[in-house]
C-alpha positions in Angstrom: -39.3 35.8 55.7 -37.0 32.6 55.9 -38.4 29.1 56.0 -37.9 27.8 59.1 -35.9 24.2 59.8 -37.6 21.7 61.7 -35.4 22.1 64.7 -36.5 25.6 64.8 -40.0 24.5 64.1 -40.3 22.0 67.1 -38.2 24.7 69.3 -41.1 27.3 68.6 -44.3 24.9 68.7 -45.3 25.2 72.4 -45.0 21.5 72.7 -46.2 20.5 69.6 -49.1 23.2 69.5 -48.4 25.2 66.7 -51.2 26.6 65.2 -53.3 23.3 64.7 -56.0 24.6 66.8 -56.9 27.8 65.6 -56.6 26.1 61.7 -59.0 23.4 62.7 -61.6 26.1 63.8 -61.3 28.1 61.0 -64.3 28.0 58.8 -62.7 27.6 55.5 -59.4 26.2 56.3 -58.9 22.9 54.1 -55.2 22.3 55.1 -52.7 23.1 57.7 -49.7 25.5 56.9 -45.7 24.5 56.3 -44.9 24.9 59.7 -48.4 23.0 60.9 -47.8 20.3 58.4 -44.5 19.1 60.3 -46.3 19.2 63.7 -49.0 17.2 62.7 -47.0 14.3 62.6 -46.2 14.0 65.8 -50.1 13.9 66.5 -50.3 10.5 64.2 -51.3 12.3 60.6 -49.4 13.5 57.4 -50.9 16.3 55.2 -50.9 14.9 51.4 -53.2 15.9 48.3 -54.7 13.6 45.6 -51.7 13.8 43.2 -53.6 12.3 40.0 -55.7 15.2 40.9 -52.4 17.9 40.8 -52.3 19.3 37.4 -55.7 19.3 36.4 -56.5 21.7 39.6 -53.6 23.7 38.6 -54.1 24.2 35.3 -57.6 25.2 36.5 -56.2 27.6 38.6 -57.7 25.7 41.6 -55.5 24.4 45.0 -55.0 21.0 45.8 -57.1 18.2 46.7 -55.7 18.4 50.2 -56.5 15.4 52.5 -55.1 13.6 55.1 -53.7 9.9 56.2 -54.1 9.2 59.9 -51.6 6.5 61.2 -53.0 4.4 64.3 -50.2 3.6 66.6 -50.9 -0.5 67.8 -48.0 -2.2 69.6 -47.3 -5.6 68.0 -50.5 -5.5 65.8 -52.8 -6.4 68.4 -56.1 -5.0 68.6 -59.3 -6.3 69.7 -62.4 -7.0 67.1 -64.3 -3.7 68.5 -61.2 -2.0 67.6 -61.1 -2.9 64.4 -64.5 -2.6 63.9 -64.7 1.0 64.6 -61.8 1.9 62.1 -63.8 0.1 59.7 -66.8 2.4 59.9 -64.5 5.0 60.3 -63.2 4.2 56.5 -66.9 4.0 55.8 -67.8 7.2 57.3 -64.9 9.5 57.0 -62.3 8.0 54.5 -62.5 6.7 51.3 -64.5 3.2 51.9 -60.6 1.4 52.7 -58.2 0.6 55.4 -54.6 -0.3 55.1 -52.6 -2.5 56.9 -48.8 -0.8 57.4 -45.2 -2.8 57.5 -45.3 -1.4 61.0 -48.3 -3.4 62.0 -50.7 -0.2 62.6 -53.6 1.1 60.4 -54.2 3.8 57.8 -57.1 5.7 56.9 -56.3 7.7 53.7 -58.5 10.8 52.2 -59.5 12.0 55.1 -60.8 16.1 55.0 -59.6 18.4 57.3 -63.0 19.0 58.5 -63.3 15.4 59.6 -59.7 15.0 60.9 -60.4 15.8 64.7 -63.6 13.4 65.2 -61.5 10.3 63.2 -58.7 11.0 65.8 -61.3 11.2 68.7 -62.8 8.0 67.5 -59.4 6.2 67.4 -59.2 7.2 70.9 -62.5 6.3 72.1 -61.8 2.6 71.1 -58.2 2.4 73.2 -56.0 3.4 70.7 -54.3 6.3 69.8 -52.5 8.5 66.9 -50.3 10.3 69.0 -46.3 9.6 68.5 -47.4 7.2 65.3 -45.3 10.0 63.3 -42.9 12.6 63.8 -39.3 12.5 65.4 -40.3 10.3 68.6 -40.3 6.6 69.0 -43.1 5.2 66.2 -45.0 2.1 67.3 -43.4 -0.8 68.6 -43.6 -3.6 66.5 -43.0 -7.2 67.6 -43.9 -11.1 67.4 -47.4 -10.9 65.3 -48.0 -15.1 65.4 -50.6 -15.5 68.1 -49.2 -18.1 69.8 -50.0 -18.5 73.7 -47.0 -19.3 75.4 -44.9 -17.4 78.2 -42.6 -15.8 76.0 -44.9 -15.0 73.3 -47.1 -13.4 75.9 -44.1 -11.2 77.3 -42.8 -9.9 74.6 -46.3 -8.8 73.7 -46.5 -6.9 77.0 -42.9 -5.4 76.1 -44.0 -4.1 73.0 -47.2 -2.2 75.0 -44.8 -1.1 77.7 -41.8 0.1 75.0 -45.0 2.3 73.7 -46.3 3.6 76.8 -42.9 4.7 77.8 -42.2 6.5 74.8 -45.3 8.2 73.9 -44.9 12.0 74.3 -45.9 13.4 77.3 -47.2 17.0 75.9 -50.9 17.7 77.0 -51.4 19.4 73.5 -52.3 16.0 72.1 -55.7 15.9 74.6 -56.4 19.3 74.4 -56.8 19.9 70.2 -58.2 16.4 69.6 -59.9 15.0 72.9 -61.4 18.1 74.2 -58.7 17.8 77.2 -58.1 20.7 79.9 -55.9 23.4 78.1 -53.0 24.9 80.1 -53.2 28.3 81.5 -52.4 31.2 78.5 -48.9 32.3 78.4 -48.0 28.4 80.2 -46.1 25.5 78.4 -45.8 22.1 79.2 -42.9 20.9 81.7 -39.9 19.6 78.9 -40.1 16.1 77.5 -38.5 13.7 80.4 -36.9 11.5 77.6 -37.2 13.7 74.2 -36.2 17.2 75.3 -37.7 20.6 74.3 -36.4 19.6 70.9 -37.1 15.6 70.4 -35.2 13.4 68.4 -33.0 14.2 65.5 -35.7 12.0 63.5 -38.3 9.1 63.6 -36.9 6.5 65.7 -38.2 2.6 65.4 -37.9 -0.4 67.2 -38.8 -3.9 66.7 -39.1 -7.2 68.7 -38.4 -10.8 67.2 -38.6 -14.4 68.7 -36.3 -16.8 66.5 -36.0 -18.3 64.2 -38.8 -16.0 63.2 -37.9 -12.7 62.0 -41.6 -11.7 61.0 -40.7 -7.8 62.6 -38.0 -7.8 60.3 -35.9 -6.0 62.9 -32.7 -5.4 61.7 -34.2 -2.7 59.5 -34.8 -0.9 62.9 -33.1 1.6 65.2 -33.5 -1.0 67.8 -33.8 -4.2 67.6 -34.5 -6.7 70.6 -34.5 -10.8 70.5 -35.5 -12.3 73.8 -33.6 -15.6 75.2 -35.1 -17.7 77.1 -32.9 -21.0 77.2 -35.4 -22.6 80.0 -38.7 -21.4 78.3 -38.6 -18.2 80.2 -37.3 -15.0 79.0 -34.1 -14.1 80.8 -32.7 -11.2 78.8 -32.6 -9.3 75.4 -30.1 -9.0 73.0 -29.9 -5.4 71.5 -29.1 -4.1 67.7 -28.8 -1.0 66.7 -28.2 1.2 64.0 -30.9 -0.4 61.2 -33.1 1.9 58.8 -33.7 1.6 54.9 -34.6 5.3 54.5 -32.4 7.1 51.3 -33.0 11.1 50.2 -33.7 12.3 46.8 -30.2 14.0 46.1 -28.4 13.4 48.7 -25.6 10.8 47.9 -24.6 10.3 51.5 -27.9 8.8 52.5 -27.9 4.9 52.2 -29.7 2.0 53.8 -28.1 0.0 56.9 -28.3 -2.8 58.8 -28.7 -3.0 62.6 -25.7 -4.4 64.1 -25.2 -6.6 67.7 -24.8 -3.8 70.4 -25.1 -6.0 73.9 -27.2 -8.0 76.0 -29.1 -7.1 79.2 -31.4 -8.8 81.6 -34.9 -8.3 81.1 -35.9 -6.1 84.0 -33.3 -3.5 82.4 -34.5 -3.8 78.6 -36.5 -0.3 79.1 -33.1 1.0 81.0 -31.2 -0.1 78.0 -33.5 1.7 75.2 -33.6 4.9 77.0 -29.8 4.9 77.0 -29.9 3.9 73.2 -32.5 7.0 72.6 -31.1 9.4 74.7 -27.9 8.9 73.0 -29.3 9.5 70.0 -31.2 12.4 71.2 -27.9 14.1 72.3 -25.5 13.2 69.5 -27.3 12.8 66.6 -27.5 15.1 63.4 -29.6 18.0 64.2 -28.0 20.1 61.7 -28.9 17.8 58.4 -32.2 16.0 58.6 -31.2 13.9 56.1 -28.3 12.1 58.0 -30.4 12.3 61.4 -31.5 9.2 61.5 -29.8 6.5 64.4 -28.1 4.5 61.6 -25.6 7.4 60.6 -24.4 8.3 64.3 -23.5 4.2 64.5 -21.6 4.4 61.4 -19.9 7.7 61.8 -18.8 7.1 65.7 -18.4 3.3 65.4 -20.4 0.8 67.0 -17.9 0.5 69.8 -18.0 4.2 70.2 -21.8 3.6 71.1 -21.8 0.7 72.6 -19.7 2.8 75.4 -21.7 5.6 75.4 -24.9 3.5 75.9 -22.8 1.7 79.1 -22.3 4.7 80.6 -25.5 5.9 80.8 -26.5 2.5 82.1 -25.0 3.5 85.3 -24.8 0.4 87.8 -26.7 -1.9 85.2 -24.7 -4.7 84.3 -24.4 -5.9 80.5 -22.9 -8.6 78.3 -21.5 -9.4 74.8 -24.6 -10.0 72.7 -25.3 -13.3 72.1 -25.5 -14.8 68.9 -29.1 -14.7 66.9 -30.2 -17.3 64.3 -33.0 -16.4 62.1 -34.7 -18.7 59.4 -37.5 -16.6 57.5 -39.5 -13.0 57.9 -42.3 -15.1 56.6 -45.6 -15.3 57.9 -48.1 -18.3 59.2 -50.9 -18.4 57.1 -53.7 -20.6 57.3 -54.9 -22.2 60.4 -52.9 -23.3 63.1 -53.4 -24.2 67.2 -52.3 -21.3 69.6 -51.5 -23.6 72.1 -54.4 -23.0 74.5 -56.9 -24.7 72.9 -57.6 -21.8 70.7 -57.0 -21.8 66.8 -55.8 -18.6 64.5 -56.0 -18.2 61.0 -53.6 -16.1 58.7 -54.9 -14.4 55.9 -53.3 -13.1 53.1 -53.9 -9.5 52.5 -52.2 -7.7 49.1 -50.4 -4.9 50.0 -52.2 -4.8 53.3 -55.2 -2.9 51.6 -58.7 -3.8 52.9 -61.3 -2.9 50.4 -64.3 -4.6 48.4 -64.1 -4.7 44.6 -66.0 -6.8 42.1 -63.3 -9.5 42.5 -62.7 -9.8 46.1 -64.5 -8.5 49.3 -61.8 -8.1 52.2 -63.5 -5.6 53.6 -66.8 -6.8 54.0 -65.5 -10.4 54.7 -62.9 -9.0 57.5 -66.3 -7.2 59.2 -68.3 -9.9 59.3 -66.0 -12.2 61.2 -65.1 -9.6 63.3 -68.8 -9.2 64.1 -69.9 -12.9 64.4 -67.2 -14.3 66.0 -64.9 -11.6 68.1 -61.7 -12.9 67.6 -58.7 -10.6 68.2 -56.5 -9.1 65.4 -53.3 -9.4 64.9 -51.4 -7.2 61.8 -48.0 -8.4 60.8 -45.1 -6.8 59.4 -45.9 -8.2 55.6 -49.3 -6.7 55.8 -51.1 -9.7 56.6 -53.8 -10.6 59.6 -54.0 -13.5 61.7 -57.5 -14.2 63.3 -56.7 -15.4 66.3 -59.0 -16.8 69.8 -60.9 -18.9 67.5 -63.4 -22.2 68.8 -62.3 -25.0 66.6 -66.2 -25.6 65.9 -66.0 -21.7 64.7 -63.3 -22.5 61.5 -65.7 -23.7 59.2 -67.8 -20.8 59.6 -64.9 -18.3 59.1 -63.7 -20.2 56.2 -67.2 -19.8 54.6 -67.2 -16.2 55.4 -63.9 -15.9 53.6 -64.6 -18.1 50.6 -67.8 -16.6 50.5 -66.1 -13.1 49.7 -63.6 -14.5 47.6 -60.6 -14.3 49.4 -57.7 -16.1 47.9 -56.9 -19.5 50.0 -53.0 -19.8 50.3 -53.3 -23.0 48.4 -53.4 -20.8 45.4 -50.6 -18.6 46.3 -47.0 -19.0 45.4 -44.6 -18.8 48.5 -43.4 -15.6 47.6 -46.7 -13.8 46.9 -47.3 -14.7 50.4 -44.5 -12.3 51.9 -44.2 -9.7 49.0 -44.8 -6.3 49.6 -45.0 -2.7 47.8 -45.6 0.9 49.8 -48.4 3.0 48.8 -46.5 5.6 46.5 -48.8 7.3 44.1 -51.5 9.1 44.1 -51.1 10.1 47.8 -47.2 10.1 48.9 -45.4 13.2 48.1 -42.4 11.1 47.7 -43.3 8.7 45.2 -41.6 8.5 41.7 -43.1 5.7 40.1 -46.0 2.8 40.7 -46.0 0.7 43.8 -49.2 -0.5 45.3 -51.2 -0.1 42.0 -48.9 -2.0 39.9 -47.6 -4.5 42.1 -50.3 -6.9 41.5 -49.9 -6.8 38.1 -46.3 -7.2 38.4 -46.4 -10.0 40.5 -48.5 -12.1 38.1 -45.9 -12.3 35.9 -43.5 -13.2 38.4 -45.6 -15.9 39.7 -46.2 -17.5 36.2 -42.5 -17.3 36.1 -42.3 -19.1 39.7 -44.7 -21.9 38.0 -42.9 -22.3 34.7 -39.7 -23.2 36.5 -40.9 -25.2 39.5 -40.4 -22.5 42.2 -43.9 -21.8 43.5 -43.2 -23.1 47.0 -39.5 -21.5 47.0 -39.2 -18.8 49.6 -38.1 -15.9 47.8 -38.5 -12.4 49.4 -39.9 -9.8 46.6 -40.7 -6.2 47.8 -41.2 -2.8 45.9 -41.0 0.8 46.5 -42.3 3.6 44.1 -39.1 5.8 45.5 -35.5 5.1 47.2 -37.1 6.2 50.9 -37.7 2.7 51.2 -40.9 2.4 53.0 -41.4 -1.5 51.7 -38.5 -2.7 53.4 -36.7 -3.4 50.0 -33.3 -3.3 50.5 -32.9 -6.3 52.5 -35.0 -8.4 49.9 -34.1 -11.1 47.5 -35.5 -9.0 44.7 -36.5 -5.3 44.7 -37.4 -2.8 42.1 -37.2 0.8 43.9 -39.0 3.6 41.7 -37.3 6.2 39.3 -39.5 7.5 37.1 -42.7 6.4 35.7 -42.6 2.9 34.7 -38.8 2.6 35.0 -37.1 1.1 38.4 -33.9 0.3 39.7 -33.2 -3.4 40.4 -31.7 -5.1 43.5 -30.7 -8.5 43.8 -29.1 -10.2 46.7 -30.8 -9.6 50.1 -32.3 -12.3 52.0 -35.5 -14.4 53.2 -34.2 -14.1 56.9 -34.0 -10.1 56.6 -30.2 -10.3 57.6 -28.2 -9.0 54.2 -28.2 -6.2 51.8 -29.5 -6.4 48.4 -27.1 -5.1 45.8 -27.5 -3.5 42.6 -28.1 -5.8 39.4 -29.3 -3.1 37.0 -30.0 0.8 37.6 -32.9 1.2 34.8 -35.7 -2.1 34.5 -38.8 -0.9 32.6 -41.8 -2.2 34.7 -43.1 -4.6 31.8 -39.4 -5.9 31.3 -39.5 -7.1 35.4 -40.5 -10.2 35.3 -38.6 -11.5 32.0 -35.3 -10.0 34.5 -36.4 -12.3 37.4 -36.8 -15.0 34.9 -33.5 -14.9 34.0 -31.8 -14.8 37.2 -34.0 -18.0 38.5 -33.6 -19.9 35.4 -29.7 -19.8 36.3 -30.4 -20.4 40.1 -32.8 -23.6 39.1 -29.6 -24.6 36.9 -27.3 -24.3 39.8 -28.5 -24.5 43.1 -27.4 -27.5 45.5 -29.6 -29.8 46.6 -32.3 -28.2 49.2 -30.4 -24.6 48.9 -32.2 -21.7 49.0 -32.3 -18.9 46.8 -30.9 -16.5 48.9 -28.1 -19.2 50.2 -27.4 -19.7 46.4 -27.1 -16.1 45.6 -24.4 -15.5 48.6 -22.6 -19.1 47.3 -22.4 -18.0 43.9 -22.5 -14.3 43.2 -20.5 -11.4 43.2 -22.6 -9.1 45.2 -23.6 -5.5 43.6 -22.9 -2.5 45.1 -25.0 -1.9 48.6 -28.0 0.4 47.6 -27.1 4.2 47.9 -28.6 7.9 46.4 -26.2 7.8 43.7 -28.1 4.8 42.1 -30.8 7.0 41.4 -29.4 11.0 41.1 -26.0 11.0 40.0 -26.4 11.3 36.3 -28.9 13.5 36.7 -26.2 15.9 38.2 -24.0 15.1 35.5 -26.9 15.8 32.4 -27.8 19.1 34.5 -23.6 19.8 34.3 -23.7 18.4 30.0 -26.8 21.0 29.7 -25.1 23.8 31.3 -21.9 23.5 29.5 -23.7 23.5 26.2 -25.3 26.7 27.2 -29.0 25.2 27.3 
C-alpha cells in the first residue's frame, strides 16, 4: 500500500482521531504507526527514539527505544507556581527528571513512554494548561512579551496572547475524548468542520508573536505573523502586522530558505483578531498543499508578493478599515536578567537558564532551586524566547531569600556571564531530534566557553552579540538572524553564518560552509578582532558588520546539499 501524504492523513483522520485511542489501549504497544505519528503532533507530542541507542539496538535485532516529547502550550510564557510545580512533578515521575523551556515560551518533557503519555497530557490539562495545538498544522503557542512589567500596555498584550490562543485552538472533541476521557461522539459521527481551519487544517504549522518596542524579545520577524502594539498615549490603539517570517530549511530541498516577516498593515486593536483570521484563512486557502517543504506562509508571500497578499487579506476584512503599517524600531532581543521593579510595588528576577534545560547536576541544581522558590514564595513564572525565566510578583523583603536559594544551588549570577552568553541559545538536536545532523545543546556549552574566553580577551564581555547554534538547517533555535550562527552539517561540522542582528531584523550571510566544532572560537576571534580594531565609537557588532562588510549569501539549502548531489553524480559517472 502506498504511503499516504500528510494531507490525506488529515483528511481521513476523523477530526484528528486516527487510531490513537486503540494504540493507547493495546497492551504491548510501544509507539504509534506512521500515520498516527503525524496526528499525535496536533495533540502536542512528537514520537521520537533515543538515537544514542539506535545503532546498538539495531545490531542486536531490537526495536528502537521509542519515547515521546510532550509540549505544553503556554501563551506568552506565563504560568503560575502551581502549574510549574505540576510539570516539575511529572518530570520526576514520568519523564527524564528534566524540563526544558522552549524558544516559543513553552515547556517540553522528554523520554515519556507510551504507557505514560495519556497520564502526562491529563495532568497538564488538570493544572489549567493544555497541549492541543502545541504542534501540528495549526497556530502554535502564541508568543508575547515575557518581561513582567505591570502597566496597561503590557497587561493588554498578555491578554491578547491568551485570546489569540483561545481563538485558534482546534475545535475537535477528539482531544478530550482520547486524553481526558471526555464524551465520545456516537458511532459513525464526526465533529463539525473546523470553523477556521477547515477539514484539512492548515498546509503547515503557523506561528504568531507579539513584541513591545524597543524590545524584540519574542523575535517577531521570525514568525508567520508578528504583532506590534502602538500606544502613543500609554494605551494601545492598534497593531501593525508583519507577515511571512520563518527560518526552516529542509534537507535536500534547495528551494527552501529562511525569510524575515514583512510589514503588512495597521489595524485598530478591536480588529486585530479579525486581521489574524484573515491572514490565516488566506494561508489556508492559498498555501501550498502539494509540497509540505514549501507550505509555510513565507513561501506564499514570497511567491505571490506582499501587495497581492495585502489585497487578499483586506478583501477578507470586509468593512474593517486598515492603514499602512506604522514605523517600528527595535533595539534588542535580550532579556532583563537580575532584579527589577515591576511597577506595582513588586519585583521580578530574571534568571539565566542555559539552553532552557532545567536539571540538577553536581555543578548546578536548577531544578531543585526553582522548585524551592516556587514552593516557598509562590511567584508567577514567565518563560522568555531566549529560554530564560522571570520570577515575578516578589515582595521586596523576599528578594534576599530567593537570592540565597539560587546561590546555594550554584545558579550563575549574571555578573559572571558575558552579555553574549545571556542571550545565546542552542536547539536540542541529538539524541532525541530525528533531524539532527550534529550536536547542538550538548556541544554548545563547551563552544560558548571558548567564545567567552575570546570576548574577555578582546574586552567585549559586555557587548551585545547574538550567538545561536542548531544541529541541522531546520532552524529551531532561530540561527539565521543572529550575529553568529553555527548550523549543523555533520558530526562535529557546522556552517558558519555571520551578520544577523542583535535586534532580530536582519538575516545573516554565509561566511564558511564547513567549520569544525573545535575551530569555532578561533573563527569568532578572527572576526571580532577586526571589529575591535575598526569599530566606530560606541558601535555595536551588528552595526559595524552592516557598515563595513559585504554580506554573504543569505542562508539557503544549497549550502548544505548541493555538494552531496555533485558527489553522487561523480560516483555514478565513475561507476561506483
